[in-house]
BAFI-3210 file (N, C-alpha, C; in Angstrom, 3 decimals, decimal comma, padded with zeros to 6 digits):
// residues 95
n [1|2|3|4|5|6|7|8|9|10|11|12|13|14|15|16|17|18|19|20|21|22|23|24|25|26|27|28|29|30|31|32|33|34|35|36|37|38|39|40|41|42|43|44|45|46|47|48|49|50|51|52|53|54|55|56|57|58|59|60|61|62|63|64|65|66|67|68|69|70|71|72|73|74|75|76|77|78|79|80|81|82|83|84|85|86|87|88|89|90|91|92|93|94|95]
n.u [077,662|078,321|078,769|080,335|078,327|076,063|074,869|074,664|077,459|077,223|075,332|075,857|075,100|076,822|078,816|081,705|081,376|078,458|076,181|073,606|073,672|074,870|073,402|073,006|075,220|075,028|074,302|073,482|073,176|075,054|078,138|081,337|084,312|087,723|089,462|087,671|086,807|089,234|089,662|087,469|088,183|090,511|089,350|087,782|089,812|091,240|089,270|086,124|085,371|087,844|088,800|086,828|087,330|089,947|089,531|087,787|089,485|091,462|089,857|089,024|091,508|092,355|090,288|089,979|092,504|094,183|095,622|095,078|093,238|089,913|088,402|085,771|086,538|088,135|086,330|084,466|086,032|086,479|083,846|083,420|085,126|083,694|081,325|082,404|083,455|081,121|079,721|081,425|081,187|078,488|078,643|080,335|078,691|076,928|078,372]
n.v [-022,692|-019,838|-018,416|-015,523|-014,391|-014,991|-017,457|-020,907|-023,096|-025,720|-025,337|-024,796|-025,327|-026,253|-027,461|-029,364|-031,310|-031,719|-031,784|-032,831|-034,848|-037,022|-039,043|-041,406|-042,883|-044,681|-047,318|-050,236|-052,815|-053,314|-054,976|-054,557|-053,231|-054,413|-052,339|-050,609|-052,238|-052,544|-049,892|-049,499|-051,363|-050,169|-047,852|-048,978|-050,087|-047,815|-046,340|-044,828|-042,647|-041,520|-040,799|-038,923|-036,956|-036,151|-035,159|-033,045|-031,449|-030,719|-029,265|-027,146|-026,005|-025,070|-023,276|-021,509|-020,861|-019,840|-017,609|-017,605|-016,660|-017,764|-019,099|-020,248|-023,007|-023,786|-023,457|-025,388|-027,669|-027,615|-027,949|-030,533|-031,934|-031,540|-032,953|-035,530|-035,885|-035,701|-037,888|-039,993|-039,611|-040,339|-043,007|-043,935|-043,732|-045,808|-048,055]
n.w [-047,499|-049,377|-052,622|-054,156|-055,719|-054,370|-054,675|-053,667|-053,005|-054,036|-055,981|-058,614|-061,888|-063,814|-062,490|-061,591|-059,723|-059,038|-056,374|-056,439|-058,286|-057,185|-056,076|-057,484|-056,936|-054,877|-055,589|-054,528|-055,458|-057,424|-057,951|-056,379|-057,838|-057,973|-057,183|-055,889|-053,776|-052,429|-051,667|-049,864|-047,946|-046,942|-045,873|-043,843|-042,264|-041,459|-040,177|-039,887|-038,263|-037,641|-040,169|-040,876|-038,946|-039,703|-042,332|-041,785|-040,238|-042,128|-043,904|-042,197|-041,529|-044,038|-044,640|-042,417|-041,436|-043,341|-045,686|-048,297|-051,135|-052,004|-054,806|-056,977|-057,747|-055,537|-053,439|-054,141|-053,832|-051,059|-050,247|-051,205|-049,471|-047,122|-047,697|-047,830|-045,160|-043,655|-044,647|-043,822|-041,059|-040,667|-041,469|-039,483|-037,244|-037,630|-037,223]
ca.u [078,678|077,826|079,752|080,201|077,080|074,965|074,395|075,386|078,588|076,791|074,206|076,320|074,610|077,945|079,836|082,378|080,841|077,159|075,756|072,355|073,917|075,611|072,498|073,150|076,449|074,779|073,643|073,967|073,106|076,234|079,290|082,481|085,520|088,830|089,974|086,665|086,873|090,468|089,428|086,601|088,981|091,368|088,469|087,437|091,019|091,569|088,175|085,316|085,440|089,170|088,851|085,969|088,063|091,065|089,009|087,267|090,640|092,052|088,893|089,076|092,817|092,367|089,299|090,089|093,885|094,924|095,443|094,894|091,857|089,187|087,471|084,807|087,120|088,571|085,122|083,904|086,889|086,168|082,519|083,616|085,656|082,578|080,457|083,096|083,540|079,780|079,427|082,191|080,577|077,271|079,063|080,892|077,593|076,252|079,284]
ca.v [-021,786|-019,139|-017,774|-014,070|-013,983|-015,345|-018,822|-021,890|-023,724|-026,895|-025,034|-024,521|-026,351|-026,742|-027,862|-030,635|-032,252|-031,286|-032,662|-033,496|-035,973|-038,054|-040,051|-042,662|-043,546|-045,690|-048,474|-051,333|-054,088|-053,501|-055,483|-053,645|-053,599|-054,691|-051,091|-050,119|-053,095|-052,193|-048,592|-049,681|-052,053|-049,162|-047,002|-049,735|-050,212|-046,503|-045,962|-043,732|-041,475|-040,934|-040,141|-037,734|-035,955|-035,656|-034,342|-031,805|-030,655|-030,145|-028,253|-025,988|-025,367|-024,336|-022,204|-020,540|-020,557|-019,621|-016,295|-017,810|-016,374|-018,910|-018,914|-021,344|-024,363|-024,062|-023,610|-026,697|-028,685|-027,609|-028,544|-031,970|-032,440|-031,539|-034,075|-036,755|-036,074|-035,971|-039,273|-040,859|-039,519|-041,168|-044,402|-044,233|-043,876|-047,078|-049,164]
ca.w [-047,981|-050,549|-053,474|-054,163|-056,357|-053,479|-054,849|-052,874|-053,678|-054,769|-056,853|-059,961|-062,817|-064,612|-061,540|-061,824|-058,751|-058,539|-055,296|-056,738|-059,175|-056,469|-055,532|-058,207|-056,511|-053,855|-056,181|-053,706|-056,159|-058,272|-057,217|-056,350|-058,565|-057,062|-056,608|-054,948|-052,593|-051,716|-051,037|-048,692|-046,945|-046,309|-045,058|-042,639|-041,434|-040,897|-039,295|-040,436|-037,384|-037,776|-041,476|-040,794|-038,164|-040,512|-043,429|-041,200|-039,835|-043,343|-044,348|-041,310|-041,691|-045,303|-044,650|-041,321|-041,059|-044,572|-046,295|-049,727|-051,552|-052,536|-055,902|-057,085|-057,668|-054,174|-052,626|-054,467|-053,219|-049,630|-050,105|-051,391|-048,204|-046,166|-048,056|-047,430|-043,718|-043,143|-044,996|-042,922|-039,729|-040,693|-041,511|-038,168|-036,297|-037,868|-036,875]
c.u [078,134|078,975|079,478|078,920|075,848|074,438|075,224|076,478|078,136|075,699|074,598|075,906|075,728|079,097|080,439|081,786|079,495|076,615|074,477|072,528|074,605|074,716|072,626|074,330|076,198|073,967|074,196|074,014|074,322|077,398|080,454|083,607|086,613|089,339|088,979|086,690|088,110|090,304|088,571|087,314|089,872|090,549|088,133|088,631|091,357|090,519|087,443|085,407|086,779|089,314|088,003|086,686|089,198|090,585|088,471|088,417|091,297|091,164|089,033|090,412|092,857|091,450|089,592|091,510|094,767|094,623|095,214|093,445|091,218|088,253|086,578|085,447|087,550|087,376|084,462|084,717|086,634|084,797|082,600|084,177|084,552|081,638|081,094|083,102|082,155|079,349|080,154|081,635|079,328|077,622|079,619|079,824|076,937|077,089|079,146]
c.v [-021,144|-018,518|-016,282|-013,592|-014,402|-016,748|-019,760|-022,549|-024,892|-026,612|-024,751|-025,651|-026,962|-027,191|-029,200|-031,701|-031,781|-032,286|-033,406|-034,694|-037,142|-039,183|-041,397|-043,479|-044,647|-046,861|-049,727|-052,649|-054,352|-054,003|-054,505|-054,162|-053,875|-053,416|-050,482|-050,924|-052,783|-050,859|-048,746|-050,436|-051,060|-048,221|-047,712|-049,880|-048,900|-046,074|-044,732|-042,472|-040,760|-040,195|-038,871|-036,614|-035,334|-034,748|-033,009|-030,881|-029,984|-029,033|-026,984|-025,259|-024,519|-023,111|-021,116|-020,120|-020,353|-018,232|-016,390|-017,486|-017,602|-018,465|-020,154|-022,731|-024,742|-024,259|-024,963|-027,820|-028,760|-028,228|-030,065|-032,610|-032,547|-032,714|-035,390|-036,940|-036,337|-037,399|-040,252|-040,799|-040,389|-042,650|-044,837|-044,428|-045,235|-048,273|-049,499]
c.w [-049,251|-051,326|-053,497|-054,830|-055,548|-053,639|-053,981|-053,684|-054,527|-055,783|-058,293|-060,895|-063,643|-063,730|-061,930|-060,913|-058,215|-057,520|-055,629|-057,668|-058,474|-055,979|-056,225|-057,697|-055,492|-054,396|-055,515|-054,467|-057,043|-057,423|-057,342|-057,237|-057,539|-056,400|-055,615|-053,653|-051,766|-050,994|-049,780|-047,589|-046,196|-045,421|-043,750|-041,702|-040,740|-039,882|-039,822|-039,585|-037,522|-039,110|-041,482|-040,049|-038,989|-041,643|-042,921|-040,788|-041,043|-043,885|-043,513|-041,394|-042,954|-045,246|-043,626|-040,979|-042,280|-045,109|-047,799|-050,095|-052,209|-053,649|-055,969|-057,029|-056,247|-053,244|-052,887|-053,834|-051,708|-049,366|-050,272|-050,122|-047,162|-046,439|-047,603|-045,920|-043,126|-043,470|-044,090|-041,511|-039,641|-040,696|-040,149|-037,111|-036,414|-037,443|-035,400]
res [m|q|t|s|d|g|s|g|v|g|s|n|a|h|s|v|t|p|t|h|d|a|r|h|a|s|n|v|s|a|s|l|t|d|s|q|a|e|f|w|y|l|v|e|c|q|g|c|k|e|l|a|h|s|l|r|m|i|h|d|l|a|l|y|h|s|d|i|p|f|d|t|p|e|k|l|a|l|f|d|l|k|v|l|w|e|g|f|e|k|m|g|e|k|v]
***
């Protein structure tokens, strides 16, 4: 997805959620907090494939079936949904 100036959505150096900074999030050696463990439990109960499908549906509804104009914050939020659903799809494949 590109913004009006031609740059990609995730390429903003001052972005709230720059995609290139997310790699540190998969530090497996760190133990989970109680809230993180509860979140992963809920993800497992709901199912990764089901969550991926729901997030993709919300993304597509907002992008393709809405008359609301999208600026950078909205585009970043849609990109975040895409990152989440693709992550859940990958997790669902491994199960």
